[in-house]
C-alpha positions in Angstrom: -1.1 -30.9 -1.5 -2.3 -29.3 1.8 -6.0 -29.3 2.1 -7.6 -25.9 2.5 -10.8 -24.8 4.1 -12.8 -21.6 4.5 -13.0 -19.9 7.9 -16.2 -18.4 9.3 -16.7 -14.8 8.2 -18.9 -12.0 9.2 -21.7 -11.9 6.6 -21.2 -9.2 4.0 -24.5 -7.6 4.9 -23.2 -7.1 8.5 -19.6 -6.2 7.6 -18.4 -2.7 8.5 -15.9 -1.4 6.0 -13.7 1.7 6.2 -12.5 3.2 2.9 -9.7 5.8 2.7 -8.3 7.8 -0.2 -4.9 9.1 1.0 -3.2 11.8 -1.1 0.4 11.7 -2.1 2.9 13.2 0.4 6.5 14.0 -0.4 7.8 11.0 -2.4 5.1 8.6 -1.2 2.2 8.1 -3.7 -0.3 6.6 -1.4 -3.6 6.2 -3.3 -2.9 8.9 -5.8 -1.9 6.7 -8.8 -4.6 4.1 -9.1 -7.2 5.8 -7.0 -8.0 2.5 -5.2 -8.7 3.2 -1.6 -7.2 1.6 1.5 -9.9 -0.7 2.7 -10.4 -2.0 6.3 -12.8 -4.9 6.9 -13.6 -4.7 10.6 -14.0 -8.1 12.3 -14.2 -9.9 9.0 -12.9 -13.1 10.7 -14.3 -14.3 13.9 -12.1 -13.6 16.9 -11.5 -17.3 17.5 -9.9 -17.8 14.0 -6.3 -18.8 14.2 -3.5 -17.7 11.9 -3.4 -21.1 10.3 -7.1 -21.0 9.7 -6.8 -17.6 8.1 -4.0 -18.9 5.8 -6.1 -21.9 4.8 -9.1 -19.6 4.1 -7.0 -17.3 1.9 -5.6 -20.3 0.0 -9.1 -21.7 -0.5 -10.3 -18.4 -2.1 -7.2 -18.4 -4.3 -6.8 -14.7 -4.9 -3.7 -14.1 -2.7 -0.9 -16.3 -1.3 -0.1 -16.1 2.4 3.6 -15.4 2.7 4.4 -14.5 6.2 3.3 -14.1 9.8 4.7 -11.1 11.6 3.9 -7.7 13.1 4.0 -4.5 11.1 7.4 -2.8 10.7 7.8 0.4 12.7 9.4 2.2 9.7 7.0 3.7 7.2 7.2 1.8 3.9 5.1 0.9 0.9 5.2 -1.7 -1.9 5.4 -0.9 -5.6 5.1 -4.4 -7.2 2.0 -5.8 -5.5 -1.1 -4.9 -3.5 -1.1 -6.3 0.0 -3.7 -8.1 2.2 -3.0 -8.0 5.9 -5.2 -10.1 8.3 -4.8 -9.5 12.0 -4.3 -12.9 13.6 -3.6 -11.7 17.2 -3.4 -8.6 19.4 -4.4 -5.0 19.0 -2.3 -2.1 17.6 -2.5 1.5 16.3 -1.2 1.8 12.8 -0.4 4.7 10.5 -1.3 4.8 6.8 -0.1 7.6 4.5 3.1 8.7 6.3 3.4 9.9 9.8 4.0 13.5 8.8 1.1 13.5 6.3 -1.7 15.7 7.6 -4.2 13.4 5.7 -2.8 10.2 7.3 -5.1 7.6 8.8 -4.3 6.1 12.2 -6.7 3.2 13.0 -6.7 0.9 16.0 -7.1 -2.6 14.6 -7.6 -5.9 16.4 -7.8 -9.6 15.8 -10.1 -10.5 12.9 -9.7 -7.2 11.0 -8.4 -7.2 7.4 -6.6 -4.5 5.5 -6.5 -4.3 1.7 -3.5 -2.0 1.2 -3.1 -0.8 -2.4 0.5 -0.6 -3.8 2.0 2.8 -2.9 0.2 3.3 0.4 2.7 3.9 3.2 2.1 2.0 6.4 3.8 1.4 9.7 3.2 0.3 13.3 2.7 3.1 15.8 1.8 1.2 19.0 1.4 -2.4 19.8 -1.1 -2.3 22.6 -0.5 -5.6 24.2 2.8 -6.7 22.7 1.2 -9.5 20.7 0.2 -7.9 17.5 0.7 -10.3 14.5 -0.7 -10.5 11.0 -0.9 -12.9 8.1 0.6 -11.0 5.1 -0.5 -12.0 1.6 0.0 -10.8 -2.0 -1.8 -11.6 -5.3 -0.9 -15.0 -6.6 2.2 -14.8 -8.8 3.3 -11.4 -7.5 6.4 -10.6 -5.4 6.7 -7.7 -3.1 9.4 -5.1 -2.6 10.2 -2.4 -0.1 10.0 1.3 -0.8 10.5 4.2 1.7 9.5 7.3 -0.1 13.1 8.2 -1.0 14.9 9.6 -4.0 15.8 6.8 -6.5 12.5 5.0 -6.2 10.8 7.0 -9.0 10.8 4.2 -11.6 9.4 1.7 -9.1 6.6 4.2 -8.3 5.7 4.6 -12.0 5.2 0.8 -12.1 2.3 1.0 -9.7 0.1 2.4 -12.5 0.5 -0.9 -14.4 -0.7 -3.2 -11.7 -4.0 -4.8 -12.1 -6.7 -4.7 -9.3 -8.5 -7.7 -7.8 -11.0 -9.5 -10.0 -12.2 -11.5 -7.0 -12.3 -10.3 -3.4 -9.3 -11.8 -1.5 -11.5 -12.6 1.6 -15.1 -13.1 0.2 -14.4 -14.4 -3.3 -16.9 -13.6 -6.0 -18.5 -10.8 -3.9 -16.9 -8.3 -1.6 -15.9 -4.7 -1.0 -12.7 -4.7 -3.0 -14.7 -5.4 -6.2 -16.8 -2.2 -5.8 -14.2 0.5 -5.0 -15.3 2.6 -8.0 -19.0 2.2 -7.0 -18.8 3.3 -3.3 -21.9 5.4 -3.5 -24.1 2.8 -5.2 -22.8 -0.4 -3.6 -22.3 0.4 0.0 -25.5 2.3 0.5 -27.9 -0.2 2.0 -25.3 -2.9 2.3 -22.5 -2.0 4.6 -21.8 1.0 6.9 -18.9 2.8 5.3 -16.5 5.2 7.1 -14.5 7.5 4.8 -11.3 9.3 5.8 -11.6 9.6 9.5 -9.5 12.4 11.1 -6.3 11.3 12.6 -6.8 9.8 16.1 -10.3 8.5 15.5 -10.7 5.0 17.0 -12.9 2.8 14.8 
C-alpha cells in the first residue's frame, strides 16, 4: 500500500473562499437542484506543492479519490453521478462555470494551489490557459464514478439523479472541518472566520 501524507495547507482562519449559486440555464441545472454552491478555496495548497503531494494529501484525508491529472476541457460539460474536486497543480487559467451563454455564469482566474469543489450539475470549461501549463488533479468521492453531460436533450434522467446524491460529510481538503461542511450556514459560519465572495460579476478577477 502506498504511504500517504498531508500537504501544508493555508490555515482555515486565513483561507479565502468564494461561494457561488449559479442558476439553471437551458438544459444545464448548475446549482439549482441541490442548492450546494460552487466553492473555490483560494491558495489552499502552498504554491510549492506538487501534483503527487496533492494526490497524497487527498488520499490521506480519504474523502475523495484522485483519478486524473489533466487540464480542463474547453467544451462546457457537467457531471451527474458525482461531485468533483479540482486542485490546480500548475499554471494559471480563466475558467467558466455555469455555461458560457449564461448571464449568471462565473469566470474566475485560478492558479496553482487553488481548489474547486464543483457540485454535480455545474457546467464548467476552460476559457484561457494563460501560460500553457494549466493542469489539475481531478478527484471524486470514494466509490463514485463520473460521467459526462453537455446540457443536451436526452440527459433528463441523468439530471434527475443529481438530487439523490449525498453531500460531503467531511471536507475533501481539510477533513473534519472546512467550508464544504457549512454550505447551508454561510451567514453564521463564514462571518469572523473566512472572507467570502459571493457571485462576482462575470470578468471579475479574484
